[in-house]
C-alpha positions as CSV (number, residue, x, y, z in Angstrom):
1,M,21.3,-5.1,13.9
2,N,21.3,-8.7,13.3
3,L,20.6,-10.4,10.0
4,E,17.1,-11.7,10.9
5,H,15.9,-8.2,11.9
6,A,17.5,-6.8,8.8
7,Q,15.6,-9.2,6.5
8,T,12.4,-8.5,8.6
9,A,12.8,-4.8,7.4
10,M,13.7,-5.5,3.9
11,K,10.4,-7.6,3.6
12,I,8.4,-4.7,4.9
13,I,10.1,-2.4,2.5
14,L,9.8,-4.8,-0.5
15,H,5.8,-5.5,0.0
16,A,5.3,-1.9,0.7
17,G,7.4,-0.7,-2.4
18,D,5.5,-3.1,-4.5
19,A,2.1,-1.6,-3.1
20,R,3.2,1.8,-4.0
21,E,4.1,0.9,-7.5
22,K,0.5,-0.6,-8.0
23,V,-0.9,2.6,-6.7
24,A,1.3,4.4,-9.0
25,Q,-0.2,2.3,-12.0
26,A,-3.6,2.7,-10.7
27,L,-3.5,6.5,-10.6
28,N,-2.2,6.2,-14.2
29,A,-5.1,4.1,-15.0
30,L,-7.1,6.8,-13.6
31,D,-5.7,9.3,-16.1
32,V,-7.7,7.6,-18.9
33,F,-10.7,6.6,-16.7
34,D,-9.8,3.0,-16.9
35,L,-11.6,2.3,-13.5
36,V,-11.4,-1.4,-13.9
37,K,-7.9,-1.6,-14.1
38,A,-7.4,0.9,-11.5
39,K,-9.5,-1.1,-9.0
40,E,-7.6,-4.3,-9.8
41,L,-4.4,-2.5,-9.4
42,L,-5.5,-1.5,-5.8
43,Q,-6.7,-4.5,-4.8
44,Q,-3.2,-6.1,-5.5
45,A,-1.6,-2.8,-3.7
46,N,-3.9,-3.8,-0.9
47,E,-2.5,-7.4,-0.7
48,D,0.9,-6.3,-0.9
49,I,0.2,-3.7,2.2
50,V,-1.4,-6.6,4.0
51,K,1.8,-8.9,3.6
52,A,3.9,-5.7,4.8
53,H,1.9,-5.3,7.8
54,Q,1.9,-9.2,8.4
55,V,5.8,-9.0,8.6
56,Q,5.8,-5.9,10.6
57,T,3.1,-7.1,13.4
58,N,5.2,-10.4,13.7
59,A,8.3,-8.4,14.5
60,L,6.2,-6.2,16.9
61,Q,4.6,-9.1,18.7
62,A,8.2,-10.7,19.0
63,E,9.2,-7.6,20.8
64,S,6.1,-7.6,22.9
65,R,7.0,-11.4,24.0
66,G,10.4,-10.0,25.7
67,E,12.9,-10.5,22.4
68,E,15.1,-7.7,22.1
69,L,15.1,-5.8,19.0
70,E,17.6,-3.0,18.7
71,Y,17.0,0.2,17.2
72,S,17.6,0.3,13.6
73,M,17.2,3.0,10.9
74,L,16.7,0.2,8.2
75,F,13.5,-1.0,10.6
76,T,12.3,2.6,11.0
77,H,12.6,3.5,7.2
78,A,10.5,0.1,6.6
79,Q,8.0,1.3,8.9
80,D,7.7,4.8,7.5
81,T,7.8,3.3,3.8
82,C,4.7,0.9,4.9
83,M,2.9,3.9,6.4
84,C,3.2,6.0,3.2
85,A,2.3,3.4,0.8
86,S,-0.8,2.5,3.1
87,S,-1.7,6.3,3.1
88,E,-1.2,6.6,-0.6
89,L,-3.6,3.5,-1.0
90,N,-6.2,5.0,0.9
91,V,-6.0,8.3,-1.1
92,A,-6.1,6.5,-4.3
93,Q,-8.9,4.3,-3.3
94,H,-10.9,7.6,-2.5
95,L,-9.9,8.9,-5.9
96,V,-11.5,5.7,-7.7
97,E,-14.8,6.3,-5.7
98,L,-14.8,9.9,-6.9
99,F,-14.1,9.0,-10.6
100,E,-16.7,6.4,-10.4
101,V,-19.4,9.2,-9.4
102,I,-17.9,11.6,-11.9
103,D,-18.1,8.6,-14.6
104,K,-21.7,7.9,-13.7
105,R,-22.8,11.5,-13.8
106,F,-21.5,11.8,-17.2
107,K,-22.9,9.0,-18.7
108,K,-26.3,10.2,-17.4
109,L,-25.7,13.6,-19.3
110,E,-24.7,11.8,-22.3
111,N,-27.9,9.6,-22.2
112,K,-30.3,12.9,-22.0
């Protein structure tokens, strides 16, 4: 694996890891029904995932142009990390939507 390919993999891991950390923080915010903070953190996590995907897409486009990229466990790990973080983000976003519904229903009950 050449240095540039390793750096590309590490950028993906970095951005995806940042996203996973923000998703975890957002879920912690949900524990106390802090929906505003959870949404902010998920927006930031989404921005990190977009960055990771951009790096990955650039690498894949280079390969499609004929640039040889040898198999790399590091790059495979980077793609796996990105996919996991993306999946976790999707689930967390759905949970926020569910918590919003629950919050609205409880507020209606309190106002009766």
